[in-house]
PDB file of N, CA, C, O and CB in Angstrom:
ATOM      1  N   MET A   1    -119.816  68.686  29.765  1.00  0.00           N
ATOM      2  CA  MET A   1    -118.382  68.897  29.666  1.00  0.00           C
ATOM      3  C   MET A   1    -117.864  69.697  30.856  1.00  0.00           C
ATOM      4  O   MET A   1    -116.823  69.374  31.427  1.00  0.00           O
ATOM      5  CB  MET A   1    -118.040  69.611  28.361  1.00  0.00           C
ATOM      6  N   SER A   2    -118.590  70.725  31.218  1.00  0.00           N
ATOM      7  CA  SER A   2    -118.154  71.559  32.336  1.00  0.00           C
ATOM      8  C   SER A   2    -118.171  70.788  33.651  1.00  0.00           C
ATOM      9  O   SER A   2    -117.333  71.017  34.523  1.00  0.00           O
ATOM     10  CB  SER A   2    -119.040  72.795  32.446  1.00  0.00           C
ATOM     11  N   ASN A   3    -119.135  69.869  33.791  1.00  0.00           N
ATOM     12  CA  ASN A   3    -119.228  69.065  35.003  1.00  0.00           C
ATOM     13  C   ASN A   3    -117.997  68.173  35.158  1.00  0.00           C
ATOM     14  O   ASN A   3    -117.466  68.030  36.259  1.00  0.00           O
ATOM     15  CB  ASN A   3    -120.505  68.213  34.982  1.00  0.00           C
ATOM     16  N   ASP A   4    -117.543  67.572  34.051  1.00  0.00           N
ATOM     17  CA  ASP A   4    -116.330  66.758  34.093  1.00  0.00           C
ATOM     18  C   ASP A   4    -115.114  67.603  34.418  1.00  0.00           C
ATOM     19  O   ASP A   4    -114.223  67.183  35.156  1.00  0.00           O
ATOM     20  CB  ASP A   4    -116.123  66.040  32.766  1.00  0.00           C
ATOM     21  N   HIS A   5    -115.095  68.793  33.858  1.00  0.00           N
ATOM     22  CA  HIS A   5    -113.976  69.713  34.112  1.00  0.00           C
ATOM     23  C   HIS A   5    -113.935  70.118  35.585  1.00  0.00           C
ATOM     24  O   HIS A   5    -112.867  70.152  36.196  1.00  0.00           O
ATOM     25  CB  HIS A   5    -114.092  70.970  33.218  1.00  0.00           C
ATOM     26  N   ASP A   6    -115.094  70.421  36.144  1.00  0.00           N
ATOM     27  CA  ASP A   6    -115.159  70.779  37.568  1.00  0.00           C
ATOM     28  C   ASP A   6    -114.749  69.598  38.445  1.00  0.00           C
ATOM     29  O   ASP A   6    -114.082  69.778  39.463  1.00  0.00           O
ATOM     30  CB  ASP A   6    -116.581  71.247  37.944  1.00  0.00           C
ATOM     31  N   ARG A   7    -115.144  68.408  38.051  1.00  0.00           N
ATOM     32  CA  ARG A   7    -114.793  67.212  38.805  1.00  0.00           C
ATOM     33  C   ARG A   7    -113.279  66.976  38.773  1.00  0.00           C
ATOM     34  O   ARG A   7    -112.689  66.599  39.785  1.00  0.00           O
ATOM     35  CB  ARG A   7    -115.539  65.987  38.244  1.00  0.00           C
ATOM     36  N   ASP A   8    -112.654  67.197  37.619  1.00  0.00           N
ATOM     37  CA  ASP A   8    -111.206  67.049  37.511  1.00  0.00           C
ATOM     38  C   ASP A   8    -110.475  68.082  38.368  1.00  0.00           C
ATOM     39  O   ASP A   8    -109.480  67.770  39.022  1.00  0.00           O
ATOM     40  CB  ASP A   8    -110.769  67.176  36.052  1.00  0.00           C
ATOM     41  N   THR A   9    -110.978  69.306  38.355  1.00  0.00           N
ATOM     42  CA  THR A   9    -110.371  70.365  39.165  1.00  0.00           C
ATOM     43  C   THR A   9    -110.501  70.039  40.652  1.00  0.00           C
ATOM     44  O   THR A   9    -109.553  70.231  41.414  1.00  0.00           O
ATOM     45  CB  THR A   9    -111.027  71.730  38.856  1.00  0.00           C
ATOM     46  N   ALA A  10    -111.656  69.553  41.063  1.00  0.00           N
ATOM     47  CA  ALA A  10    -111.856  69.178  42.470  1.00  0.00           C
ATOM     48  C   ALA A  10    -110.942  68.026  42.859  1.00  0.00           C
ATOM     49  O   ALA A  10    -110.406  68.004  43.967  1.00  0.00           O
ATOM     50  CB  ALA A  10    -113.322  68.793  42.725  1.00  0.00           C
ATOM     51  N   ARG A  11    -110.761  67.067  41.952  1.00  0.00           N
ATOM     52  CA  ARG A  11    -109.875  65.935  42.220  1.00  0.00           C
ATOM     53  C   ARG A  11    -108.434  66.414  42.393  1.00  0.00           C
ATOM     54  O   ARG A  11    -107.725  65.950  43.286  1.00  0.00           O
ATOM     55  CB  ARG A  11    -109.962  64.896  41.080  1.00  0.00           C
ATOM     56  N   GLN A  12    -108.008  67.336  41.543  1.00  0.00           N
ATOM     57  CA  GLN A  12    -106.655  67.886  41.675  1.00  0.00           C
ATOM     58  C   GLN A  12    -106.492  68.598  43.011  1.00  0.00           C
ATOM     59  O   GLN A  12    -105.447  68.486  43.653  1.00  0.00           O
ATOM     60  CB  GLN A  12    -106.349  68.853  40.519  1.00  0.00           C
ATOM     61  N   GLY A  13    -107.513  69.325  43.428  1.00  0.00           N
ATOM     62  CA  GLY A  13    -107.460  70.020  44.714  1.00  0.00           C
ATOM     63  C   GLY A  13    -107.368  69.056  45.884  1.00  0.00           C
ATOM     64  O   GLY A  13    -106.627  69.294  46.838  1.00  0.00           O
ATOM     65  N   ARG A  14    -108.124  67.964  45.809  1.00  0.00           N
ATOM     66  CA  ARG A  14    -108.066  66.963  46.877  1.00  0.00           C
ATOM     67  C   ARG A  14    -106.709  66.289  46.932  1.00  0.00           C
ATOM     68  O   ARG A  14    -106.186  66.036  48.018  1.00  0.00           O
ATOM     69  CB  ARG A  14    -109.155  65.917  46.685  1.00  0.00           C
ATOM     70  N   ILE A  15    -106.135  65.995  45.780  1.00  0.00           N
ATOM     71  CA  ILE A  15    -104.813  65.377  45.750  1.00  0.00           C
ATOM     72  C   ILE A  15    -103.769  66.321  46.333  1.00  0.00           C
ATOM     73  O   ILE A  15    -102.914  65.898  47.111  1.00  0.00           O
ATOM     74  CB  ILE A  15    -104.433  64.981  44.315  1.00  0.00           C
ATOM     75  N   ALA A  16    -103.833  67.597  45.961  1.00  0.00           N
ATOM     76  CA  ALA A  16    -102.881  68.578  46.501  1.00  0.00           C
ATOM     77  C   ALA A  16    -103.029  68.693  48.023  1.00  0.00           C
ATOM     78  O   ALA A  16    -102.030  68.763  48.739  1.00  0.00           O
ATOM     79  CB  ALA A  16    -103.095  69.964  45.836  1.00  0.00           C
ATOM     80  N   ALA A  17    -104.261  68.711  48.512  1.00  0.00           N
ATOM     81  CA  ALA A  17    -104.484  68.792  49.955  1.00  0.00           C
ATOM     82  C   ALA A  17    -103.955  67.549  50.665  1.00  0.00           C
ATOM     83  O   ALA A  17    -103.369  67.649  51.743  1.00  0.00           O
ATOM     84  CB  ALA A  17    -105.976  68.971  50.256  1.00  0.00           C
ATOM     85  N   LEU A  18    -104.157  66.391  50.068  1.00  0.00           N
ATOM     86  CA  LEU A  18    -103.656  65.148  50.648  1.00  0.00           C
ATOM     87  C   LEU A  18    -102.127  65.137  50.680  1.00  0.00           C
ATOM     88  O   LEU A  18    -101.527  64.705  51.664  1.00  0.00           O
ATOM     89  CB  LEU A  18    -104.179  63.941  49.855  1.00  0.00           C
ATOM     90  N   VAL A  19    -101.507  65.608  49.613  1.00  0.00           N
ATOM     91  CA  VAL A  19    -100.044  65.668  49.580  1.00  0.00           C
ATOM     92  C   VAL A  19     -99.516  66.618  50.654  1.00  0.00           C
ATOM     93  O   VAL A  19     -98.526  66.309  51.318  1.00  0.00           O
ATOM     94  CB  VAL A  19     -99.554  66.114  48.190  1.00  0.00           C
ATOM     95  N   ILE A  20    -100.157  67.755  50.829  1.00  0.00           N
ATOM     96  CA  ILE A  20     -99.729  68.701  51.865  1.00  0.00           C
ATOM     97  C   ILE A  20     -99.844  68.070  53.248  1.00  0.00           C
ATOM     98  O   ILE A  20     -98.909  68.140  54.046  1.00  0.00           O
ATOM     99  CB  ILE A  20    -100.567  69.996  51.801  1.00  0.00           C
ATOM    100  N   ALA A  21    -100.986  67.455  53.531  1.00  0.00           N
ATOM    101  CA  ALA A  21    -101.206  66.863  54.854  1.00  0.00           C
ATOM    102  C   ALA A  21    -100.246  65.705  55.118  1.00  0.00           C
ATOM    103  O   ALA A  21     -99.645  65.626  56.190  1.00  0.00           O
ATOM    104  CB  ALA A  21    -102.652  66.379  54.983  1.00  0.00           C
ATOM    105  N   MET A  22    -100.103  64.816  54.152  1.00  0.00           N
ATOM    106  CA  MET A  22     -99.229  63.661  54.349  1.00  0.00           C
ATOM    107  C   MET A  22     -97.758  64.077  54.434  1.00  0.00           C
ATOM    108  O   MET A  22     -96.997  63.516  55.222  1.00  0.00           O
ATOM    109  CB  MET A  22     -99.423  62.655  53.211  1.00  0.00           C
ATOM    110  N   THR A  23     -97.364  65.047  53.633  1.00  0.00           N
ATOM    111  CA  THR A  23     -95.985  65.531  53.692  1.00  0.00           C
ATOM    112  C   THR A  23     -95.680  66.098  55.070  1.00  0.00           C
ATOM    113  O   THR A  23     -94.623  65.827  55.640  1.00  0.00           O
ATOM    114  CB  THR A  23     -95.735  66.596  52.611  1.00  0.00           C
ATOM    115  N   MET A  24     -96.601  66.881  55.599  1.00  0.00           N
ATOM    116  CA  MET A  24     -96.382  67.483  56.917  1.00  0.00           C
ATOM    117  C   MET A  24     -96.310  66.405  57.999  1.00  0.00           C
ATOM    118  O   MET A  24     -95.434  66.455  58.862  1.00  0.00           O
ATOM    119  CB  MET A  24     -97.502  68.491  57.243  1.00  0.00           C
ATOM    120  N   LEU A  25     -97.218  65.439  57.961  1.00  0.00           N
ATOM    121  CA  LEU A  25     -97.205  64.381  58.971  1.00  0.00           C
ATOM    122  C   LEU A  25     -95.934  63.534  58.892  1.00  0.00           C
ATOM    123  O   LEU A  25     -95.319  63.231  59.915  1.00  0.00           O
ATOM    124  CB  LEU A  25     -98.431  63.488  58.809  1.00  0.00           C
ATOM    125  N   LEU A  26     -95.546  63.157  57.677  1.00  0.00           N
ATOM    126  CA  LEU A  26     -94.341  62.354  57.518  1.00  0.00           C
ATOM    127  C   LEU A  26     -93.087  63.134  57.904  1.00  0.00           C
ATOM    128  O   LEU A  26     -92.161  62.577  58.495  1.00  0.00           O
ATOM    129  CB  LEU A  26     -94.226  61.865  56.084  1.00  0.00           C
ATOM    130  N   TRP A  27     -93.061  64.413  57.571  1.00  0.00           N
ATOM    131  CA  TRP A  27     -91.906  65.245  57.938  1.00  0.00           C
ATOM    132  C   TRP A  27     -91.793  65.370  59.463  1.00  0.00           C
ATOM    133  O   TRP A  27     -90.703  65.257  60.023  1.00  0.00           O
ATOM    134  CB  TRP A  27     -92.024  66.651  57.294  1.00  0.00           C
ATOM    135  N   MET A  28     -92.929  65.604  60.122  1.00  0.00           N
ATOM    136  CA  MET A  28     -92.906  65.705  61.582  1.00  0.00           C
ATOM    137  C   MET A  28     -92.483  64.385  62.213  1.00  0.00           C
ATOM    138  O   MET A  28     -91.722  64.378  63.181  1.00  0.00           O
ATOM    139  CB  MET A  28     -94.282  66.125  62.114  1.00  0.00           C
ATOM    140  N   ALA A  29     -92.967  63.267  61.675  1.00  0.00           N
ATOM    141  CA  ALA A  29     -92.590  61.953  62.200  1.00  0.00           C
ATOM    142  C   ALA A  29     -91.099  61.705  61.998  1.00  0.00           C
ATOM    143  O   ALA A  29     -90.438  61.163  62.884  1.00  0.00           O
ATOM    144  CB  ALA A  29     -93.412  60.841  61.521  1.00  0.00           C
ATOM    145  N   ALA A  30     -90.568  62.090  60.856  1.00  0.00           N
ATOM    146  CA  ALA A  30     -89.141  61.894  60.588  1.00  0.00           C
ATOM    147  C   ALA A  30     -88.292  62.770  61.514  1.00  0.00           C
ATOM    148  O   ALA A  30     -87.231  62.341  61.967  1.00  0.00           O
ATOM    149  CB  ALA A  30     -88.820  62.212  59.109  1.00  0.00           C
ATOM    150  N   GLN A  31     -88.743  63.976  61.794  1.00  0.00           N
ATOM    151  CA  GLN A  31     -88.006  64.855  62.707  1.00  0.00           C
ATOM    152  C   GLN A  31     -87.992  64.266  64.116  1.00  0.00           C
ATOM    153  O   GLN A  31     -86.960  64.265  64.786  1.00  0.00           O
ATOM    154  CB  GLN A  31     -88.629  66.270  62.724  1.00  0.00           C
ATOM    155  N   TRP A  32     -89.129  63.774  64.552  1.00  0.00           N
ATOM    156  CA  TRP A  32     -89.211  63.190  65.894  1.00  0.00           C
ATOM    157  C   TRP A  32     -88.362  61.918  65.977  1.00  0.00           C
ATOM    158  O   TRP A  32     -87.607  61.728  66.930  1.00  0.00           O
ATOM    159  CB  TRP A  32     -90.683  62.878  66.263  1.00  0.00           C
ATOM    160  N   LEU A  33     -88.497  61.047  64.965  1.00  0.00           N
ATOM    161  CA  LEU A  33     -87.748  59.797  64.953  1.00  0.00           C
ATOM    162  C   LEU A  33     -86.243  60.069  64.883  1.00  0.00           C
ATOM    163  O   LEU A  33     -85.455  59.392  65.543  1.00  0.00           O
ATOM    164  CB  LEU A  33     -88.190  58.920  63.768  1.00  0.00           C
ATOM    165  N   GLY A  34     -85.858  61.039  64.098  1.00  0.00           N
ATOM    166  CA  GLY A  34     -84.448  61.396  64.006  1.00  0.00           C
ATOM    167  C   GLY A  34     -83.888  61.876  65.334  1.00  0.00           C
ATOM    168  O   GLY A  34     -82.750  61.565  65.685  1.00  0.00           O
ATOM    169  N   GLY A  35     -84.682  62.627  66.062  1.00  0.00           N
ATOM    170  CA  GLY A  35     -84.248  63.086  67.380  1.00  0.00           C
ATOM    171  C   GLY A  35     -84.151  61.957  68.386  1.00  0.00           C
ATOM    172  O   GLY A  35     -83.238  61.924  69.212  1.00  0.00           O
ATOM    173  N   GLN A  36     -85.096  61.031  68.314  1.00  0.00           N
ATOM    174  CA  GLN A  36     -85.102  59.900  69.241  1.00  0.00           C
ATOM    175  C   GLN A  36     -83.962  58.919  68.972  1.00  0.00           C
ATOM    176  O   GLN A  36     -83.395  58.343  69.900  1.00  0.00           O
ATOM    177  CB  GLN A  36     -86.430  59.174  69.158  1.00  0.00           C
ATOM    178  N   MET A  37     -83.636  58.739  67.707  1.00  0.00           N
ATOM    179  CA  MET A  37     -82.620  57.753  67.346  1.00  0.00           C
ATOM    180  C   MET A  37     -81.233  58.364  67.171  1.00  0.00           C
ATOM    181  O   MET A  37     -80.262  57.650  66.922  1.00  0.00           O
ATOM    182  CB  MET A  37     -83.022  57.051  66.078  1.00  0.00           C
ATOM    183  N   GLY A  38     -81.146  59.679  67.302  1.00  0.00           N
ATOM    184  CA  GLY A  38     -79.853  60.339  67.204  1.00  0.00           C
ATOM    185  C   GLY A  38     -79.251  60.335  65.802  1.00  0.00           C
ATOM    186  O   GLY A  38     -78.036  60.217  65.640  1.00  0.00           O
ATOM    187  N   TRP A  39     -80.109  60.463  64.791  1.00  0.00           N
ATOM    188  CA  TRP A  39     -79.626  60.482  63.420  1.00  0.00           C
ATOM    189  C   TRP A  39     -78.716  61.678  63.187  1.00  0.00           C
ATOM    190  O   TRP A  39     -78.852  62.714  63.837  1.00  0.00           O
ATOM    191  CB  TRP A  39     -80.796  60.507  62.441  1.00  0.00           C
ATOM    192  N   GLU A  40     -77.800  61.523  62.263  1.00  0.00           N
ATOM    193  CA  GLU A  40     -76.940  62.639  61.885  1.00  0.00           C
ATOM    194  C   GLU A  40     -77.781  63.697  61.176  1.00  0.00           C
ATOM    195  O   GLU A  40     -78.835  63.406  60.611  1.00  0.00           O
ATOM    196  CB  GLU A  40     -75.769  62.162  60.978  1.00  0.00           C
ATOM    197  N   ALA A  41     -77.287  64.920  61.222  1.00  0.00           N
ATOM    198  CA  ALA A  41     -78.027  66.039  60.636  1.00  0.00           C
ATOM    199  C   ALA A  41     -78.232  65.863  59.138  1.00  0.00           C
ATOM    200  O   ALA A  41     -79.239  66.322  58.599  1.00  0.00           O
ATOM    201  CB  ALA A  41     -77.300  67.346  60.902  1.00  0.00           C
ATOM    202  N   ARG A  42     -77.307  65.213  58.464  1.00  0.00           N
ATOM    203  CA  ARG A  42     -77.464  65.066  57.013  1.00  0.00           C
ATOM    204  C   ARG A  42     -78.659  64.183  56.659  1.00  0.00           C
ATOM    205  O   ARG A  42     -79.290  64.393  55.623  1.00  0.00           O
ATOM    206  CB  ARG A  42     -76.190  64.481  56.401  1.00  0.00           C
ATOM    207  N   PHE A  43     -78.979  63.202  57.499  1.00  0.00           N
ATOM    208  CA  PHE A  43     -80.152  62.372  57.228  1.00  0.00           C
ATOM    209  C   PHE A  43     -81.445  63.136  57.500  1.00  0.00           C
ATOM    210  O   PHE A  43     -82.417  63.019  56.753  1.00  0.00           O
ATOM    211  CB  PHE A  43     -80.109  61.097  58.075  1.00  0.00           C
ATOM    212  N   VAL A  44     -81.444  63.905  58.557  1.00  0.00           N
ATOM    213  CA  VAL A  44     -82.625  64.718  58.862  1.00  0.00           C
ATOM    214  C   VAL A  44     -82.811  65.776  57.780  1.00  0.00           C
ATOM    215  O   VAL A  44     -83.941  66.080  57.396  1.00  0.00           O
ATOM    216  CB  VAL A  44     -82.494  65.386  60.260  1.00  0.00           C
ATOM    217  N   PHE A  45     -81.710  66.336  57.286  1.00  0.00           N
ATOM    218  CA  PHE A  45     -81.767  67.326  56.207  1.00  0.00           C
ATOM    219  C   PHE A  45     -82.341  66.706  54.938  1.00  0.00           C
ATOM    220  O   PHE A  45     -83.032  67.383  54.177  1.00  0.00           O
ATOM    221  CB  PHE A  45     -80.368  67.904  55.929  1.00  0.00           C
ATOM    222  N   LEU A  46     -82.062  65.430  54.705  1.00  0.00           N
ATOM    223  CA  LEU A  46     -82.628  64.744  53.545  1.00  0.00           C
ATOM    224  C   LEU A  46     -84.158  64.731  53.616  1.00  0.00           C
ATOM    225  O   LEU A  46     -84.830  64.956  52.609  1.00  0.00           O
ATOM    226  CB  LEU A  46     -82.084  63.304  53.456  1.00  0.00           C
ATOM    227  N   PHE A  47     -84.704  64.466  54.803  1.00  0.00           N
ATOM    228  CA  PHE A  47     -86.154  64.503  54.963  1.00  0.00           C
ATOM    229  C   PHE A  47     -86.697  65.913  54.776  1.00  0.00           C
ATOM    230  O   PHE A  47     -87.806  66.092  54.272  1.00  0.00           O
ATOM    231  CB  PHE A  47     -86.549  63.969  56.335  1.00  0.00           C
ATOM    232  N   ASP A  48     -85.923  66.910  55.178  1.00  0.00           N
ATOM    233  CA  ASP A  48     -86.330  68.293  54.939  1.00  0.00           C
ATOM    234  C   ASP A  48     -86.443  68.571  53.442  1.00  0.00           C
ATOM    235  O   ASP A  48     -87.389  69.222  53.000  1.00  0.00           O
ATOM    236  CB  ASP A  48     -85.332  69.268  55.586  1.00  0.00           C
ATOM    237  N   MET A  49     -85.491  68.083  52.672  1.00  0.00           N
ATOM    238  CA  MET A  49     -85.508  68.299  51.227  1.00  0.00           C
ATOM    239  C   MET A  49     -86.662  67.550  50.555  1.00  0.00           C
ATOM    240  O   MET A  49     -87.276  68.057  49.616  1.00  0.00           O
ATOM    241  CB  MET A  49     -84.178  67.862  50.616  1.00  0.00           C
ATOM    242  N   ILE A  50     -86.948  66.354  51.038  1.00  0.00           N
ATOM    243  CA  ILE A  50     -88.076  65.595  50.493  1.00  0.00           C
ATOM    244  C   ILE A  50     -89.386  66.321  50.789  1.00  0.00           C
ATOM    245  O   ILE A  50     -90.259  66.413  49.926  1.00  0.00           O
ATOM    246  CB  ILE A  50     -88.109  64.159  51.080  1.00  0.00           C
ATOM    247  N   ALA A  51     -89.520  66.837  52.009  1.00  0.00           N
ATOM    248  CA  ALA A  51     -90.720  67.585  52.375  1.00  0.00           C
ATOM    249  C   ALA A  51     -90.834  68.857  51.536  1.00  0.00           C
ATOM    250  O   ALA A  51     -91.925  69.216  51.093  1.00  0.00           O
ATOM    251  CB  ALA A  51     -90.702  67.933  53.876  1.00  0.00           C
ATOM    252  N   LEU A  52     -89.730  69.523  51.322  1.00  0.00           N
ATOM    253  CA  LEU A  52     -89.744  70.727  50.499  1.00  0.00           C
ATOM    254  C   LEU A  52     -90.201  70.412  49.075  1.00  0.00           C
ATOM    255  O   LEU A  52     -90.941  71.190  48.472  1.00  0.00           O
ATOM    256  CB  LEU A  52     -88.354  71.374  50.478  1.00  0.00           C
ATOM    257  N   ALA A  53     -89.764  69.280  48.540  1.00  0.00           N
ATOM    258  CA  ALA A  53     -90.196  68.868  47.209  1.00  0.00           C
ATOM    259  C   ALA A  53     -91.704  68.603  47.182  1.00  0.00           C
ATOM    260  O   ALA A  53     -92.382  68.992  46.231  1.00  0.00           O
ATOM    261  CB  ALA A  53     -89.426  67.613  46.763  1.00  0.00           C
ATOM    262  N   GLY A  54     -92.224  67.953  48.205  1.00  0.00           N
ATOM    263  CA  GLY A  54     -93.664  67.697  48.272  1.00  0.00           C
ATOM    264  C   GLY A  54     -94.469  68.974  48.357  1.00  0.00           C
ATOM    265  O   GLY A  54     -95.487  69.116  47.680  1.00  0.00           O
ATOM    266  N   PHE A  55     -94.019  69.908  49.188  1.00  0.00           N
ATOM    267  CA  PHE A  55     -94.723  71.184  49.314  1.00  0.00           C
ATOM    268  C   PHE A  55     -94.634  72.000  48.030  1.00  0.00           C
ATOM    269  O   PHE A  55     -95.595  72.670  47.653  1.00  0.00           O
ATOM    270  CB  PHE A  55     -94.156  71.989  50.482  1.00  0.00           C
ATOM    271  N   THR A  56     -93.501  71.948  47.364  1.00  0.00           N
ATOM    272  CA  THR A  56     -93.335  72.674  46.101  1.00  0.00           C
ATOM    273  C   THR A  56     -94.268  72.109  45.039  1.00  0.00           C
ATOM    274  O   THR A  56     -94.895  72.862  44.294  1.00  0.00           O
ATOM    275  CB  THR A  56     -91.871  72.602  45.619  1.00  0.00           C
ATOM    276  N   TRP A  57     -94.360  70.784  44.967  1.00  0.00           N
ATOM    277  CA  TRP A  57     -95.271  70.162  44.009  1.00  0.00           C
ATOM    278  C   TRP A  57     -96.709  70.587  44.290  1.00  0.00           C
ATOM    279  O   TRP A  57     -97.441  70.950  43.369  1.00  0.00           O
ATOM    280  CB  TRP A  57     -95.146  68.627  44.059  1.00  0.00           C
ATOM    281  N   ALA A  58     -97.114  70.544  45.550  1.00  0.00           N
ATOM    282  CA  ALA A  58     -98.483  70.913  45.912  1.00  0.00           C
ATOM    283  C   ALA A  58     -98.746  72.386  45.606  1.00  0.00           C
ATOM    284  O   ALA A  58     -99.838  72.738  45.158  1.00  0.00           O
ATOM    285  CB  ALA A  58     -98.743  70.626  47.401  1.00  0.00           C
ATOM    286  N   LEU A  59     -97.765  73.244  45.842  1.00  0.00           N
ATOM    287  CA  LEU A  59     -97.920  74.661  45.516  1.00  0.00           C
ATOM    288  C   LEU A  59     -98.098  74.846  44.014  1.00  0.00           C
ATOM    289  O   LEU A  59     -98.930  75.643  43.580  1.00  0.00           O
ATOM    290  CB  LEU A  59     -96.707  75.468  46.013  1.00  0.00           C
ATOM    291  N   PHE A  60     -97.325  74.118  43.223  1.00  0.00           N
ATOM    292  CA  PHE A  60     -97.430  74.216  41.774  1.00  0.00           C
ATOM    293  C   PHE A  60     -98.810  73.760  41.289  1.00  0.00           C
ATOM    294  O   PHE A  60     -99.413  74.414  40.438  1.00  0.00           O
ATOM    295  CB  PHE A  60     -96.329  73.383  41.106  1.00  0.00           C
ATOM    296  N   VAL A  61     -99.305  72.658  41.816  1.00  0.00           N
ATOM    297  CA  VAL A  61    -100.628  72.159  41.430  1.00  0.00           C
ATOM    298  C   VAL A  61    -101.708  73.148  41.844  1.00  0.00           C
ATOM    299  O   VAL A  61    -102.640  73.405  41.081  1.00  0.00           O
ATOM    300  CB  VAL A  61    -100.897  70.779  42.062  1.00  0.00           C
ATOM    301  N   THR A  62    -101.592  73.703  43.041  1.00  0.00           N
ATOM    302  CA  THR A  62    -102.565  74.690  43.518  1.00  0.00           C
ATOM    303  C   THR A  62    -102.551  75.927  42.635  1.00  0.00           C
ATOM    304  O   THR A  62    -103.603  76.491  42.333  1.00  0.00           O
ATOM    305  CB  THR A  62    -102.273  75.078  44.976  1.00  0.00           C
ATOM    306  N   TRP A  63    -101.377  76.346  42.225  1.00  0.00           N
ATOM    307  CA  TRP A  63    -101.255  77.504  41.338  1.00  0.00           C
ATOM    308  C   TRP A  63    -101.915  77.219  39.988  1.00  0.00           C
ATOM    309  O   TRP A  63    -102.580  78.087  39.422  1.00  0.00           O
ATOM    310  CB  TRP A  63     -99.770  77.880  41.138  1.00  0.00           C
ATOM    311  N   GLN A  64    -101.728  75.996  39.472  1.00  0.00           N
ATOM    312  CA  GLN A  64    -102.373  75.620  38.218  1.00  0.00           C
ATOM    313  C   GLN A  64    -103.896  75.641  38.346  1.00  0.00           C
ATOM    314  O   GLN A  64    -104.590  76.092  37.434  1.00  0.00           O
ATOM    315  CB  GLN A  64    -101.902  74.235  37.779  1.00  0.00           C
ATOM    316  N   ILE A  65    -104.412  75.158  39.461  1.00  0.00           N
ATOM    317  CA  ILE A  65    -105.858  75.180  39.695  1.00  0.00           C
ATOM    318  C   ILE A  65    -106.356  76.614  39.739  1.00  0.00           C
ATOM    319  O   ILE A  65    -107.382  76.938  39.141  1.00  0.00           O
ATOM    320  CB  ILE A  65    -106.216  74.448  41.006  1.00  0.00           C
ATOM    321  N   TRP A  66    -105.639  77.466  40.441  1.00  0.00           N
ATOM    322  CA  TRP A  66    -106.025  78.871  40.555  1.00  0.00           C
ATOM    323  C   TRP A  66    -106.061  79.535  39.177  1.00  0.00           C
ATOM    324  O   TRP A  66    -107.005  80.258  38.859  1.00  0.00           O
ATOM    325  CB  TRP A  66    -105.051  79.622  41.485  1.00  0.00           C
ATOM    326  N   ARG A  67    -105.026  79.286  38.356  1.00  0.00           N
ATOM    327  CA  ARG A  67    -104.981  79.878  37.020  1.00  0.00           C
ATOM    328  C   ARG A  67    -106.107  79.354  36.146  1.00  0.00           C
ATOM    329  O   ARG A  67    -106.718  80.113  35.394  1.00  0.00           O
ATOM    330  CB  ARG A  67    -103.636  79.597  36.358  1.00  0.00           C
ATOM    331  N   LYS A  68    -106.385  78.065  36.241  1.00  0.00           N
ATOM    332  CA  LYS A  68    -107.449  77.467  35.441  1.00  0.00           C
ATOM    333  C   LYS A  68    -108.798  78.085  35.785  1.00  0.00           C
ATOM    334  O   LYS A  68    -109.584  78.412  34.896  1.00  0.00           O
ATOM    335  CB  LYS A  68    -107.493  75.949  35.653  1.00  0.00           C
ATOM    336  N   ARG A  69    -109.060  78.242  37.071  1.00  0.00           N
ATOM    337  CA  ARG A  69    -110.339  78.830  37.493  1.00  0.00           C
ATOM    338  C   ARG A  69    -110.418  80.311  37.143  1.00  0.00           C
ATOM    339  O   ARG A  69    -111.490  80.813  36.803  1.00  0.00           O
ATOM    340  CB  ARG A  69    -110.539  78.642  38.998  1.00  0.00           C
ATOM    341  N   ARG A  70    -109.299  81.006  37.224  1.00  0.00           N
ATOM    342  CA  ARG A  70    -109.274  82.427  36.863  1.00  0.00           C
ATOM    343  C   ARG A  70    -109.530  82.596  35.371  1.00  0.00           C
ATOM    344  O   ARG A  70    -110.259  83.500  34.964  1.00  0.00           O
ATOM    345  CB  ARG A  70    -107.922  83.067  37.249  1.00  0.00           C
ATOM    346  N   ASP A  71    -108.935  81.730  34.553  1.00  0.00           N
ATOM    347  CA  ASP A  71    -109.141  81.814  33.100  1.00  0.00           C
ATOM    348  C   ASP A  71    -110.579  81.472  32.712  1.00  0.00           C
ATOM    349  O   ASP A  71    -111.101  82.006  31.734  1.00  0.00           O
ATOM    350  CB  ASP A  71    -108.172  80.875  32.373  1.00  0.00           C
ATOM    351  N   GLU A  72    -111.218  80.589  33.472  1.00  0.00           N
ATOM    352  CA  GLU A  72    -112.608  80.235  33.198  1.00  0.00           C
ATOM    353  C   GLU A  72    -113.539  81.416  33.459  1.00  0.00           C
ATOM    354  O   GLU A  72    -114.560  81.562  32.788  1.00  0.00           O
ATOM    355  CB  GLU A  72    -113.030  79.034  34.050  1.00  0.00           C
ATOM    356  N   GLN A  73    -113.189  82.259  34.433  1.00  0.00           N
ATOM    357  CA  GLN A  73    -114.048  83.389  34.776  1.00  0.00           C
ATOM    358  C   GLN A  73    -113.949  84.508  33.731  1.00  0.00           C
ATOM    359  O   GLN A  73    -114.882  85.295  33.573  1.00  0.00           O
ATOM    360  CB  GLN A  73    -113.676  83.929  36.161  1.00  0.00           C
ATOM    361  N   ASP A  74    -112.836  84.572  33.033  1.00  0.00           N
ATOM    362  CA  ASP A  74    -112.655  85.635  32.024  1.00  0.00           C
ATOM    363  C   ASP A  74    -113.379  85.347  30.748  1.00  0.00           C
ATOM    364  O   ASP A  74    -113.321  86.144  29.812  1.00  0.00           O
ATOM    365  CB  ASP A  74    -111.200  85.834  31.722  1.00  0.00           C
TER     366      ASP A  74
END
C-alpha cells in the first residue's frame, strides 16, 4: 500500500514539475511572439494571466504533496 502511495506522490510531483516547465516555456514563447508581431498589451496580458494560473495550480499541488509527506512523518 505504501509503495502505491509513494508512486502516486511521485507522479503528482512529476506532473507539477512538467506544468511549471511547460508554463514557463509557453509564456516566454508568447512574450517573444507578441513582441515580434506587435500584439496589443491586452493580449500579452492574457498570456500572463494564463501563466499565473498554471503556476498557481502547480504551487497548490506542490503544497499538497508537502503536507501529505509531512503528515506521513508524524
